[in-house]
C-alpha positions in Angstrom: 122.6 75.2 124.1 125.9 74.9 122.7 127.0 76.5 119.4 129.9 75.3 117.2 133.4 76.7 116.8 133.8 79.4 114.0 133.3 78.6 110.6 131.9 79.8 107.4 128.9 78.6 105.4 128.3 79.0 101.8 124.7 77.8 101.0 122.3 78.4 98.2 121.1 81.5 96.6 124.5 83.1 97.3 123.9 83.1 101.0 127.1 83.7 102.8 127.9 83.7 106.6 130.5 84.4 108.1 130.9 83.5 112.1 134.0 83.6 114.2 132.7 82.5 117.8 131.6 79.7 120.1 128.6 80.2 122.4 130.4 78.8 125.0 133.2 81.4 125.1 133.0 84.7 126.8 132.4 87.7 124.8 134.4 90.6 124.7 133.2 93.7 126.2 131.1 95.9 123.5 133.5 99.1 122.6 133.3 102.2 124.4 131.1 104.5 123.2 128.6 102.6 121.6 126.4 104.5 119.3 129.8 106.2 117.9 130.5 102.8 117.1 127.5 101.9 115.6 127.6 104.9 113.4 131.1 104.3 112.3 129.9 100.8 111.2 127.0 102.4 109.0 129.5 105.1 107.6 131.9 102.2 106.5 129.2 100.0 105.2 127.7 102.8 103.0 131.3 103.9 101.3 131.8 100.0 100.4 128.4 99.0 99.4 129.3 98.7 96.0 132.2 96.2 97.2 130.3 94.7 99.3 127.9 93.6 96.6 130.2 92.1 94.7 130.8 89.4 97.1 130.7 85.8 95.8 133.3 83.9 98.6 133.0 84.2 102.0 136.8 84.6 102.3 137.3 87.6 99.7 139.0 90.9 101.3 135.8 92.5 101.4 134.1 90.1 103.2 136.8 89.8 105.9 136.6 93.6 106.2 132.9 93.4 106.6 133.4 90.9 109.5 136.0 92.7 111.2 133.8 96.3 111.3 131.1 94.2 112.9 133.5 92.8 115.9 134.2 96.7 116.7 130.6 96.4 117.7 130.7 93.1 119.5 132.8 90.3 119.0 129.9 87.8 118.3 128.1 89.9 115.7 128.6 88.0 112.4 126.5 88.8 109.3 125.0 86.5 106.2 124.0 88.0 102.6 121.3 87.2 100.2 122.7 88.6 96.9 120.0 87.0 94.4 116.8 88.0 92.9 116.2 91.8 93.6 117.8 93.8 96.3 120.4 92.3 98.4 120.0 92.0 101.8 122.4 92.4 104.7 121.5 90.1 107.7 123.2 91.1 111.2 123.3 87.6 112.8 124.8 87.0 116.9 125.4 83.3 115.6 123.2 82.4 117.9 124.6 83.8 121.4 121.9 85.2 122.9 123.5 87.9 125.2 125.0 89.6 122.0 121.1 90.2 120.9 120.8 93.5 122.0 123.8 94.5 120.1 122.0 93.3 117.1 118.8 95.2 118.1 120.6 98.1 118.3 123.1 97.9 115.2 120.2 97.6 112.9 118.0 100.1 114.8 120.9 102.7 114.1 120.9 101.9 110.1 120.7 105.1 107.7 118.3 104.5 104.8 120.7 102.5 102.0 119.2 102.5 98.6 118.8 99.5 96.8 119.8 97.2 100.7 117.6 95.7 102.6 119.1 96.0 106.4 117.6 92.6 108.5 118.1 91.8 112.1 118.6 88.0 112.8 119.1 84.9 110.5 115.3 84.6 109.1 113.2 81.7 108.5 113.9 79.7 104.9 112.5 77.0 103.2 114.6 74.6 101.1 117.7 75.4 102.8 120.6 72.7 102.2 124.5 72.5 103.5 126.7 70.1 101.8 129.7 69.6 104.1 133.4 69.3 103.1 133.4 65.6 102.5 130.1 65.8 100.5 127.5 64.8 102.9 124.2 66.8 102.2 122.0 67.7 104.9 118.8 69.4 104.8 115.6 69.3 106.9 114.5 66.1 105.4 117.8 64.6 106.9 116.5 65.1 110.7 114.5 64.1 113.3 113.7 65.4 116.1 112.1 64.5 119.9 110.7 66.7 122.6 112.3 66.0 125.7 111.0 68.1 127.7 109.3 72.0 128.5 108.5 74.5 130.7 106.1 77.2 130.0 108.5 79.5 127.5 110.7 76.7 126.1 111.2 73.0 125.1 114.5 70.9 125.3 114.7 68.8 122.0 117.2 66.4 120.4 117.8 66.2 117.0 119.0 63.0 115.1 121.1 63.3 111.8 122.7 60.6 109.5 126.1 60.5 111.2 128.7 58.9 112.5 128.8 58.3 116.9 129.9 60.2 118.0 128.5 63.3 115.7 131.1 65.5 114.5 131.6 68.6 115.3 130.8 69.8 111.8 127.7 68.0 111.6 126.6 69.7 114.7 127.4 73.3 113.4 125.8 72.4 110.1 122.3 71.4 112.1 122.5 74.5 114.2 122.5 76.6 110.8 119.5 74.5 109.6 117.9 74.9 112.8 118.4 78.6 112.3 116.9 78.4 108.8 114.1 76.5 110.0 112.9 78.6 113.0 114.8 81.9 112.5 117.6 82.8 114.9 115.3 84.4 117.3 112.9 81.9 117.6 116.0 79.1 118.0 117.4 81.3 121.2 114.1 82.2 122.6 111.8 79.1 122.1 114.4 76.4 122.7 116.1 74.9 125.8 118.5 72.2 125.7 119.6 71.2 122.2 121.2 67.4 122.5 122.5 66.1 118.8 122.6 62.5 118.1 123.0 60.0 115.5 120.2 58.7 113.5 120.8 55.3 114.9 119.7 56.3 118.3 116.3 57.9 117.3 113.4 56.4 118.9 110.3 55.2 117.3 108.3 58.0 118.1 110.8 60.8 116.6 109.3 63.2 114.0 110.1 64.6 111.1 112.1 67.8 111.6 109.4 70.4 109.3 106.9 69.3 112.2 109.2 71.3 114.8 108.2 74.6 113.1 104.7 73.4 114.2 105.5 72.7 117.5 107.6 76.0 118.0 105.0 78.4 116.9 101.9 76.7 119.1 103.9 77.9 121.8 103.4 81.8 120.9 
């Protein structure tokens, strides 16, 4: 399963995601003295939580500083923020890179109580997610169809069909992976799905199913 190159995504409800990695690259080793690095991160976050809460755009200096602090833990870590109604949420993500999952779990487990904040491990399922690309194209779950290609005891291989040129551009593939995370949650995408092929809608077979049905297929495996 391949993720796209590093990019920034801003979606509904002021959801911000910053990532700077590709799934195929080699991860940098975690910093020596991991527990100390985790403590240092949360000390920094608590000291800057008011600034972090004001983030409106992913290219703001404080957003870049937060991403840099995460990279001291693991070069693959990224974050999302929800700053809509209710208390703000800081979502620590491995950006779909499974070998970085332990770093996410350890960092979130090390989080101290932070009044007014909720800290969450991995991108969670979100209904109604949509992504607008740079050329104005808007993608959502209704834009996609899927087909199960094969399965084993724990994972299924799928093809996803999206309205796009052939071959599907990298920007569209990146958007599809984010929509996958929104539909299934980052953890289930990496632990329940095997190979993922992303193809133009013109190649979809008649038996391709509406994308929202993928949730039922995955949940039936649990």
